[in-house]
C-alpha positions as CSV (number, residue, x, y, z in Angstrom):
1,M,-82.0,182.4,-35.0
2,M,-79.0,184.6,-35.5
3,M,-78.3,186.0,-38.9
4,G,-74.6,185.2,-38.5
5,S,-72.4,183.1,-36.2
6,G,-68.9,182.0,-35.5
7,R,-66.1,183.9,-37.3
8,E,-68.5,186.0,-39.3
9,A,-70.3,187.4,-36.3
10,I,-67.1,187.9,-34.3
11,D,-65.5,189.8,-37.2
12,E,-68.6,191.9,-37.5
13,L,-68.6,192.8,-33.8
14,K,-64.9,193.7,-33.7
15,R,-65.3,195.9,-36.8
16,A,-68.1,197.8,-35.1
17,L,-66.1,198.4,-31.9
18,P,-65.5,202.2,-31.6
19,S,-61.9,203.1,-32.6
20,E,-61.3,204.6,-29.2
21,G,-62.8,201.7,-27.4
22,L,-65.4,201.7,-24.7
23,F,-63.2,201.2,-21.6
24,Q,-59.9,202.8,-21.2
25,G,-57.2,200.2,-21.8
26,K,-59.6,197.3,-21.3
27,S,-60.4,194.3,-23.4
28,W,-62.4,191.2,-23.1
29,R,-63.1,187.9,-24.9
30,W,-65.9,187.5,-27.5
31,S,-68.9,185.4,-28.0
32,D,-71.2,185.3,-31.0
33,R,-74.4,185.3,-28.9
34,P,-76.0,186.8,-25.8
35,L,-76.4,184.9,-22.5
36,S,-79.8,183.3,-22.7
37,L,-82.0,183.1,-19.6
38,E,-85.0,180.9,-18.8
39,T,-88.4,182.5,-18.6
40,K,-88.4,182.3,-14.8
41,D,-85.1,184.3,-14.6
42,I,-86.5,187.0,-17.0
43,L,-89.6,187.3,-14.8
44,F,-87.4,187.6,-11.8
45,L,-85.4,190.4,-13.3
46,E,-88.5,192.2,-14.5
47,G,-89.9,192.2,-11.0
48,L,-86.6,193.0,-9.1
49,G,-86.5,196.6,-10.0
50,K,-89.5,197.6,-7.9
51,K,-88.1,195.8,-4.9
52,L,-84.7,197.6,-5.2
53,S,-86.4,201.0,-5.6
54,A,-88.5,200.3,-2.5
55,F,-85.4,199.3,-0.6
56,Q,-83.6,202.5,-1.6
57,R,-86.5,204.6,-0.6
58,A,-86.7,202.8,2.8
59,A,-82.9,203.2,3.3
60,D,-83.1,206.9,2.6
61,K,-86.1,207.3,4.9
62,L,-84.3,205.3,7.7
63,Y,-81.2,207.5,7.5
64,R,-83.3,210.7,7.7
65,A,-85.4,209.3,10.5
66,S,-82.1,208.5,12.4
67,V,-80.8,212.0,11.9
68,A,-84.2,213.4,13.2
69,G,-84.1,211.1,16.3
70,E,-87.1,209.1,15.0
71,A,-85.0,205.9,14.5
72,P,-81.9,204.6,16.2
73,K,-79.2,207.3,16.2
74,W,-76.4,204.8,15.5
75,V,-77.7,204.2,12.0
76,S,-76.8,207.7,10.7
77,E,-73.7,207.8,12.9
78,W,-72.4,204.6,11.3
79,L,-73.2,205.7,7.8
80,D,-71.5,209.1,8.3
81,L,-68.3,207.7,9.7
82,G,-65.1,209.0,8.1
83,K,-67.0,211.6,6.0
84,P,-66.1,215.3,6.0
85,E,-68.8,217.5,7.5
86,E,-69.5,219.1,4.1
87,V,-70.2,215.8,2.5
88,V,-72.6,214.9,5.3
89,R,-74.3,218.2,5.0
90,V,-74.7,218.1,1.2
91,G,-76.2,214.6,1.4
92,R,-78.8,215.8,4.0
93,E,-79.7,218.8,1.8
94,G,-80.9,216.4,-0.9
95,R,-84.2,215.7,0.8
96,G,-86.3,213.1,-1.0
97,S,-84.4,212.9,-4.3
98,L,-83.0,209.5,-5.2
99,P,-81.0,208.0,-8.1
100,R,-83.1,207.1,-11.1
101,V,-80.6,204.6,-12.5
102,L,-80.2,201.4,-10.5
103,R,-77.9,198.5,-11.2
104,P,-77.6,195.6,-8.9
105,D,-74.8,193.0,-9.0
106,L,-76.4,189.5,-9.2
107,I,-74.4,186.3,-8.8
108,R,-75.8,183.1,-10.2
109,T,-75.6,180.4,-7.5
110,E,-76.9,176.8,-7.4
111,A,-79.8,178.0,-5.4
112,G,-80.7,180.9,-7.7
113,W,-79.5,184.5,-7.6
114,A,-77.6,186.3,-4.9
115,L,-77.7,190.1,-4.6
116,T,-74.3,191.5,-3.6
117,E,-74.6,195.2,-4.4
118,I,-76.7,198.0,-5.7
119,D,-74.8,200.6,-7.7
120,A,-76.5,204.0,-8.0
121,V,-73.7,205.4,-10.2
122,P,-73.1,202.4,-12.4
123,G,-70.5,201.9,-15.1
124,G,-71.3,199.9,-18.2
125,V,-74.1,202.1,-19.5
126,G,-72.5,202.9,-22.8
127,L,-71.0,199.4,-23.1
128,T,-74.3,197.8,-22.6
129,A,-75.9,200.2,-25.1
130,W,-73.3,199.2,-27.7
131,L,-73.7,195.5,-27.0
132,Q,-77.5,195.9,-27.4
133,G,-77.2,197.7,-30.7
134,E,-74.7,195.2,-32.2
135,Y,-76.0,191.9,-30.8
136,G,-79.5,193.2,-31.6
137,K,-78.5,192.9,-35.3
138,L,-77.6,189.2,-34.8
139,D,-80.4,188.2,-32.3
140,P,-83.3,190.6,-31.8
141,K,-84.5,189.0,-28.6
142,L,-82.6,191.0,-26.0
143,L,-83.7,192.3,-22.6
144,G,-84.5,195.9,-23.2
145,G,-84.4,195.3,-27.0
146,S,-81.7,196.9,-29.1
147,I,-82.2,200.5,-27.8
148,G,-83.2,200.0,-24.2
149,M,-80.1,201.6,-22.8
150,R,-80.2,204.5,-25.2
151,S,-83.7,205.2,-24.2
152,L,-82.6,205.2,-20.5
153,V,-79.9,207.8,-21.3
154,D,-82.3,209.9,-23.4
155,E,-84.8,210.0,-20.5
156,I,-82.1,211.0,-18.0
157,L,-80.2,213.5,-20.1
158,G,-82.6,214.7,-22.8
159,D,-81.0,216.3,-25.8
160,S,-78.4,218.4,-24.1
161,G,-77.8,217.0,-20.6
162,E,-74.2,216.6,-19.5
163,V,-72.3,213.8,-17.7
164,V,-69.7,214.9,-15.2
165,I,-66.8,212.4,-14.7
166,S,-64.0,212.5,-12.2
167,K,-60.4,211.3,-12.7
168,E,-61.1,208.4,-10.5
169,A,-63.8,207.2,-12.9
170,E,-61.8,208.1,-16.0
171,D,-61.9,204.5,-17.3
172,Y,-65.6,205.0,-18.1
173,R,-65.1,208.2,-20.1
174,P,-64.9,206.4,-23.5
175,E,-68.2,204.7,-23.2
176,W,-70.0,207.9,-22.3
177,E,-68.2,209.9,-25.1
178,W,-69.3,207.2,-27.6
179,L,-72.8,207.3,-26.3
180,I,-73.6,211.0,-26.1
181,G,-70.6,212.7,-27.8
182,K,-67.4,214.2,-26.3
183,A,-68.8,217.7,-26.0
184,R,-71.4,216.6,-23.4
185,V,-68.9,214.7,-21.2
186,K,-67.2,217.0,-18.7
187,S,-64.4,216.7,-16.2
188,A,-65.6,217.0,-12.7
189,E,-62.4,218.7,-11.5
190,Q,-63.1,221.8,-13.7
191,Y,-66.9,221.7,-13.6
192,R,-69.1,224.5,-12.3
193,F,-72.9,224.2,-12.0
194,G,-75.1,226.4,-14.2
195,S,-78.8,226.5,-14.0
196,A,-79.3,222.8,-14.8
197,G,-77.7,219.9,-13.0
198,P,-75.8,217.2,-14.8
199,Y,-75.7,213.4,-14.4
200,R,-73.1,212.7,-11.6
201,F,-70.7,210.0,-12.6
202,F,-68.4,210.0,-9.7
203,E,-68.5,208.6,-6.2
204,M,-68.9,211.0,-3.3
205,F,-65.4,210.3,-2.0
206,D,-64.2,212.6,-4.8
207,W,-66.3,215.5,-3.7
208,M,-63.8,217.4,-1.6
209,G,-61.4,217.6,-4.5
210,L,-63.9,219.2,-6.9
211,E,-63.5,222.9,-6.1
212,G,-65.8,224.3,-8.9
213,I,-68.6,221.9,-8.0
214,R,-68.3,222.6,-4.3
215,A,-68.3,226.4,-4.9
216,T,-71.4,226.4,-7.1
217,W,-73.5,223.6,-5.6
218,N,-76.7,224.5,-3.8
219,E,-79.7,222.3,-2.7
220,K,-81.9,223.8,-5.5
221,I,-79.7,222.1,-8.2
222,K,-81.4,218.9,-9.4
223,M,-78.5,216.6,-10.1
224,E,-79.2,213.1,-11.4
225,A,-77.7,210.6,-8.9
226,P,-78.1,213.1,-6.1
227,P,-74.9,213.6,-3.9
228,K,-75.9,211.3,-1.0
229,A,-72.8,209.6,0.2
230,Y,-74.7,207.6,2.7
231,L,-76.6,205.7,-0.1
232,E,-73.3,204.6,-1.5
233,E,-72.4,202.5,1.5
234,K,-72.4,198.7,1.3
235,L,-73.0,198.8,5.1
236,W,-76.7,198.8,4.2
237,W,-76.6,195.1,3.8
238,A,-75.5,194.7,7.4
239,L,-78.2,197.1,8.5
240,F,-80.7,195.1,6.5
241,W,-79.9,192.0,8.6
242,M,-79.8,193.7,12.0
243,K,-82.5,192.5,14.5
244,P,-83.2,196.0,16.0
245,L,-84.2,197.3,12.5
246,E,-86.2,194.3,11.4
247,D,-89.6,195.8,12.2
248,W,-88.6,199.0,10.2
249,W,-87.7,197.0,7.1
250,R,-90.8,194.9,7.3
251,R,-93.0,198.0,7.7
252,E,-91.4,200.0,4.9
253,L,-90.9,197.2,2.4
254,G,-94.0,195.2,3.2
255,E,-93.8,191.5,4.2
256,G,-93.5,190.2,0.7
257,Y,-90.6,192.4,-0.5
258,F,-88.9,192.0,2.9
259,K,-88.9,188.2,2.6
260,E,-87.8,188.2,-1.0
261,L,-84.9,190.5,-0.4
262,R,-83.8,188.6,2.7
263,G,-83.7,185.5,0.4
264,L,-81.5,187.3,-2.1
265,V,-79.0,189.2,0.1
266,P,-76.3,187.1,1.8
267,R,-76.1,187.5,5.6
268,A,-73.9,190.4,6.6
269,W,-72.5,192.0,9.7
270,P,-70.9,195.4,10.5
271,M,-67.2,194.9,11.5
272,R,-67.5,197.2,14.5
273,P,-65.1,196.7,17.4
274,M,-67.2,196.0,20.5
275,E,-67.3,193.8,23.7
276,L,-70.3,191.5,24.0
277,P,-71.7,190.4,27.4
278,P,-70.7,186.9,28.5
279,E,-74.0,185.4,27.2
280,G,-73.9,187.3,23.8
281,V,-72.8,185.9,20.4
282,L,-72.7,187.4,16.9
283,P,-75.7,185.8,15.1
284,E,-74.9,182.9,12.8
285,L,-71.2,183.4,13.3
286,G,-71.4,182.0,16.8
287,V,-68.5,184.0,18.2
288,Q,-68.4,186.2,21.2
289,A,-65.6,188.4,19.9
290,W,-64.3,189.4,16.5
291,D,-60.8,188.1,17.2
292,E,-62.3,184.5,17.2
293,L,-62.6,185.0,13.4
294,E,-58.9,184.7,13.2
295,G,-59.0,181.1,14.2
296,F,-61.5,180.1,11.5
297,S,-60.5,177.2,9.2
298,Q,-60.3,177.7,5.5
299,K,-63.9,176.3,5.1
300,G,-65.0,178.6,8.0
301,R,-63.6,181.5,6.1
302,E,-66.1,181.3,3.3
303,L,-66.8,185.0,4.2
304,V,-66.1,188.2,2.4
305,I,-64.6,191.4,3.9
306,K,-65.7,194.5,2.1
307,V,-64.8,198.2,2.3
308,S,-68.2,199.8,2.8
309,G,-67.8,203.0,0.8
310,F,-66.4,206.5,0.6
311,S,-63.0,205.3,-0.5
312,P,-61.2,204.5,-3.8
313,R,-61.0,201.0,-2.4
314,A,-64.7,200.6,-2.6
315,W,-64.7,200.6,-6.4
316,G,-64.9,197.2,-8.3
317,S,-63.0,194.4,-6.5
318,R,-60.3,196.5,-4.9
319,G,-61.7,196.5,-1.4
320,V,-63.0,192.9,-1.4
321,L,-61.3,189.9,0.2
322,V,-62.7,186.3,0.1
323,G,-61.3,184.7,3.2
324,S,-61.2,181.1,1.9
325,D,-59.1,182.3,-1.1
326,H,-56.2,183.5,1.0
327,P,-53.8,182.0,3.6
328,K,-54.6,182.4,7.3
329,E,-52.0,185.1,7.7
330,R,-53.6,187.4,5.2
331,W,-57.1,186.7,6.6
332,V,-55.9,187.6,10.1
333,K,-54.3,190.8,8.8
334,E,-57.5,191.9,7.0
335,V,-59.7,191.2,9.9
336,R,-57.5,193.3,12.2
337,R,-57.3,196.0,9.6
338,A,-61.0,196.2,9.0
339,L,-61.7,196.4,12.8
340,G,-59.0,199.0,13.2
341,E,-60.4,201.2,10.5
342,W,-64.1,201.3,11.7
343,N,-64.1,204.9,12.8
344,Q,-62.8,206.2,9.5
345,Q,-63.6,203.5,7.0
346,P,-66.3,201.0,8.0
347,H,-66.1,197.4,6.6
348,L,-68.7,194.7,6.6
349,L,-68.4,190.9,6.7
350,Q,-70.7,189.0,4.4
351,K,-71.3,185.3,3.6
352,F,-69.7,184.3,0.3
353,A,-72.2,183.6,-2.4
354,H,-70.9,180.5,-4.2
355,P,-71.2,181.0,-8.0
356,A,-72.7,178.2,-10.0
357,V,-71.0,177.1,-13.2
358,V,-72.6,177.6,-16.6
359,T,-71.5,176.8,-20.2
360,H,-71.4,179.4,-22.9
361,P,-69.6,179.5,-26.3
362,V,-66.6,181.8,-26.7
363,W,-64.4,182.6,-29.6
364,S,-61.0,180.9,-29.5
365,E,-58.3,182.9,-31.4
366,E,-56.0,179.9,-31.2
367,R,-58.5,177.4,-32.8
368,G,-60.3,180.0,-35.0
369,E,-63.7,178.8,-33.9
370,M,-66.3,179.0,-31.2
371,Q,-66.0,176.6,-28.3
372,E,-68.1,175.8,-25.3
373,E,-66.4,176.8,-22.0
374,R,-67.4,176.8,-18.3
375,W,-68.0,180.2,-16.6
376,K,-69.2,181.9,-13.4
377,V,-71.8,184.6,-14.1
378,R,-72.4,188.1,-12.8
379,L,-75.5,189.7,-14.1
380,C,-76.0,193.5,-14.0
381,P,-79.5,194.6,-15.0
382,Y,-80.1,198.3,-15.5
383,Y,-83.4,199.9,-14.2
384,L,-84.8,203.4,-14.8
385,V,-87.0,204.7,-12.0
386,T,-89.6,207.2,-12.9
387,G,-91.9,207.9,-10.0
388,E,-93.6,204.6,-9.1
389,K,-92.6,203.1,-12.4
390,V,-89.4,201.0,-12.6
391,A,-88.4,199.8,-16.1
392,L,-85.8,197.2,-17.0
393,K,-83.8,198.7,-19.8
394,G,-81.1,196.1,-20.4
395,A,-78.7,193.7,-18.7
396,L,-75.0,193.0,-19.0
397,A,-73.6,189.5,-18.3
398,T,-69.9,189.1,-17.2
399,L,-68.7,185.6,-17.6
400,C,-65.5,184.9,-15.7
401,P,-63.2,181.8,-15.7
402,T,-64.1,179.3,-13.0
403,D,-60.7,179.6,-11.3
404,K,-61.4,183.3,-10.4
405,K,-63.1,183.9,-7.0
406,L,-64.2,187.4,-7.7
407,I,-66.4,188.0,-10.7
408,H,-65.6,191.3,-12.5
409,G,-64.5,192.7,-15.8
410,M,-61.1,191.4,-16.9
411,E,-59.4,190.5,-20.1
412,D,-60.2,186.8,-19.6
413,A,-63.9,187.5,-19.1
414,V,-66.6,187.5,-21.7
415,L,-69.0,190.5,-21.8
416,V,-72.4,190.0,-23.6
417,P,-75.9,191.3,-23.3
418,V,-78.7,189.2,-21.9
419,G,-81.1,187.5,-24.2
420,G,-84.7,186.4,-23.7
421,G,-86.7,189.6,-24.2
422,E,-89.1,190.4,-26.9
423,G,-86.7,192.7,-28.8
424,G,-87.6,196.1,-30.3
């Protein structure tokens, strides 16, 4: 049981919030308790990290095999589209290094969980650490305990490691400054590498604007979250579903992991302009040409168009459009735009994962009390990869109003840690 609840707990949480906040100019609604999960969901989360790590290794290996001519050439060609030659070269110099912090986006559906993204440079690390610490005082049974996220950061950065943040990612600076101190959070635009590499907290589309980093980078520098732009592409979900690569994924992941991930990842297609033979159709879409999408009914448009990566539009929900949520004119415009941008900015099409509705108590300022409300849920567990070991260090739940199609942090949302662990 919690030691405090209702107004007492909410007041305690608000008093503990750092004076400079945790996100620049962002706020959210409050609950006096974590999101509780059933045992089966906790077991699922604890086992998911190894599958994601295996997928990332397989993806990296596939890209490199493609570059070497040992796998289909179009894999690396697609993943390199729109990227400057230097960014491509830097990514290839990274060899076998991979991000050690993994954060998937999981949507709760009626059928279970849907995996919509893996973020290798995830936001919310400091926020989740703060939530663990404060909610841990109220309810000790949290995934990762009360210091799981802090231990993740300690293992990545040690006592003196630095975090390098670009202007594009500036909203996340407050959470890092609260977590490790202002002196260890550096601006990417002025940063120059020394003997040790920092933790990279910027997407690779920022790379060409970082003169000091570009001038001092070399392949011997071990930077956490290695600068591999190709691993930041959402296009991997389309590649995961492509028939010509199915044997590769089965072999590299193993039959068990392959089937489990196929069950989690919504069907996806690369939005690549092409002409099919008369007998050809796009699998499951049942169309012979992309322009047939334009005639889909609102129900048929339960599909998501996503910017793949290497763009400011690939952050958050900016480059995501749910077809059924917009009039036909907007849908047609976005289909044509995505196809027209393929050579410089690939997009993918993905089945929309319908969120289930859950209830969770939230503080009502108007009523001055807790009240049960209905929400859609996005879950973001954080994993630390150390060799073959993958540890779940904590999880952030974002509860969004049911009238919102896209689930992301907003002032109407509730942000809480996830309960159900053993604490400690």
